[in-house]
C-alpha positions in Angstrom: 40.7 -3.7 -140.5 40.7 0.2 -140.3 38.6 0.7 -142.8 35.8 -1.9 -141.0 36.4 0.3 -137.3 35.5 3.7 -139.4 32.6 2.1 -140.5 31.2 1.1 -137.8 31.6 4.6 -135.9 30.0 5.7 -138.6 27.2 3.6 -138.5 27.6 4.3 -135.1 27.2 9.0 -135.1 24.3 8.1 -137.6 22.6 6.4 -135.5 23.3 8.7 -132.7 22.2 11.2 -134.5 18.8 10.5 -135.8 18.8 9.6 -131.5 18.3 13.5 -131.4 14.9 13.8 -132.8 12.7 14.9 -130.9 9.2 13.7 -130.5 5.8 15.3 -133.2 4.7 18.1 -131.7 1.0 19.1 -131.0 0.9 21.5 -133.8 -1.5 21.3 -137.3 0.2 19.4 -139.7 -0.2 21.3 -142.7 2.7 21.8 -145.7 5.0 23.3 -143.1 5.2 20.0 -141.1 5.5 16.4 -141.7 3.2 15.4 -138.3 0.5 16.5 -136.3 -3.0 16.1 -136.2 -5.2 17.0 -139.0 -9.4 17.4 -138.3 -12.1 17.5 -141.3 -16.0 17.5 -141.0 -17.6 15.0 -142.5 -21.4 15.6 -140.9 -22.5 18.5 -138.8 -21.5 16.4 -136.1 -19.6 13.6 -136.9 -15.4 14.4 -138.1 -12.0 12.6 -139.7 -9.4 13.4 -137.0 -6.0 12.3 -137.6 -2.4 13.1 -136.4 0.8 11.2 -137.5 3.9 11.2 -135.7 7.4 10.3 -136.0 10.3 8.0 -135.2 10.8 9.7 -132.1 7.3 9.1 -131.2 6.3 5.7 -129.4 2.6 5.2 -130.2 0.8 5.9 -127.0 1.9 9.4 -127.6 0.4 9.9 -131.4 -2.8 7.6 -129.4 -3.2 10.1 -127.0 -3.1 13.2 -129.1 -5.8 11.5 -131.2 -7.8 11.7 -128.1 -6.7 15.2 -127.1 -7.5 16.8 -130.2 -10.7 14.6 -131.0 -11.5 16.0 -127.7 -11.1 19.5 -128.5 -13.0 19.2 -132.1 -15.8 18.2 -130.2 -16.0 21.1 -128.0 -15.4 23.7 -130.9 -17.9 22.4 -132.2 -19.3 23.0 -129.4 -20.5 19.2 -128.2 -19.2 18.2 -124.8 -20.1 14.6 -125.5 -18.3 12.3 -128.3 -17.5 8.2 -129.4 -15.0 7.0 -131.9 -17.4 5.5 -134.8 -13.8 3.7 -136.3 -10.8 4.4 -134.6 -7.2 2.5 -135.5 -3.6 3.0 -135.4 -1.0 2.3 -138.3 3.4 1.2 -137.5 5.1 2.4 -140.6 8.3 1.3 -141.2 11.5 2.2 -142.4 14.4 0.3 -143.2 18.0 2.7 -143.6 20.7 1.6 -144.9 24.6 2.1 -144.2 27.1 2.0 -147.2 31.0 1.1 -146.7 32.7 0.0 -149.5 31.7 -2.3 -153.1 29.5 -5.0 -154.0 29.6 -7.9 -152.1 27.8 -11.6 -150.7 24.7 -11.5 -147.5 25.4 -13.0 -144.4 25.8 -13.1 -140.6 29.0 -11.7 -138.8 28.5 -13.1 -135.5 24.5 -11.8 -134.7 24.2 -9.2 -137.4 22.7 -10.0 -140.4 25.0 -7.4 -143.3 26.3 -7.4 -146.6 30.1 -7.5 -146.3 32.5 -7.9 -149.3 36.3 -8.6 -147.5 37.2 -7.4 -144.2 36.4 -3.4 -144.7 33.4 -3.5 -146.5 30.4 -2.9 -145.4 26.5 -2.2 -145.3 24.0 -2.4 -142.4 20.5 -2.0 -142.3 18.4 -0.8 -139.1 14.8 -0.2 -138.8 12.5 3.2 -137.5 8.7 3.1 -137.2 6.3 6.0 -136.6 2.9 5.8 -136.3 -0.1 7.1 -137.6 -3.6 7.1 -135.8 -7.5 7.8 -137.0 -10.7 7.7 -135.9 -14.0 8.9 -136.9 -16.1 10.8 -134.1 -19.4 11.3 -133.5 -21.1 13.6 -131.1 -23.2 13.2 -129.1 -26.1 15.4 -127.2 -26.9 15.1 -123.4 -30.2 12.7 -124.7 -27.6 10.7 -126.5 -25.0 10.2 -124.1 -27.7 8.8 -122.1 -28.1 5.2 -124.4 -24.3 5.5 -125.2 -21.9 3.4 -122.8 -19.2 4.3 -124.9 -19.0 8.0 -124.7 -16.5 10.4 -123.7 -16.4 13.1 -121.9 -14.1 15.5 -124.0 -13.7 18.0 -120.3 -12.7 15.3 -118.4 -10.1 14.5 -122.0 -8.8 17.8 -121.9 -8.5 18.4 -118.5 -6.0 15.5 -118.0 -4.5 14.6 -121.6 -2.1 18.1 -121.6 0.8 18.1 -124.3 3.5 18.8 -123.7 4.9 22.3 -124.3 7.3 22.9 -127.4 10.9 22.0 -126.9 13.2 25.6 -127.2 13.8 26.3 -130.5 17.6 24.6 -131.3 20.6 27.1 -132.0 
């Protein structure tokens, strides 16, 4: 019984530490950052924009950052309006397993599924989900905006969707 309790305490500590992850900051994704935004020019008035979050970044935040980066790219390209040609958000779910002991059989103990060998051997799995959003945007001239009801004003979006400041560095 003592090993079961220590295993559960270790699992609780692992889950608590994973809860310390902060949401992905609004920054460029590169070889040093696995989260953040990218943009690629496909044509003079078309870009592919992405934002990749982490397990602590809610889907709504990932989609808002995609929208904000799309507005920034539009303004940096000398346009004011854009439309989404394609857009999607995908969930990537990963399962993490904690093991305590060796060998055994699967089953339910209470309401949780896990692998149980005897009273002190145990394994448990828990999911984490991160979201990836991507879009292709088409930038519009003022004349094109008149006939496009889906057009978005990049100035309005940039004014209303500002990312939070980055978290202070940890010591």
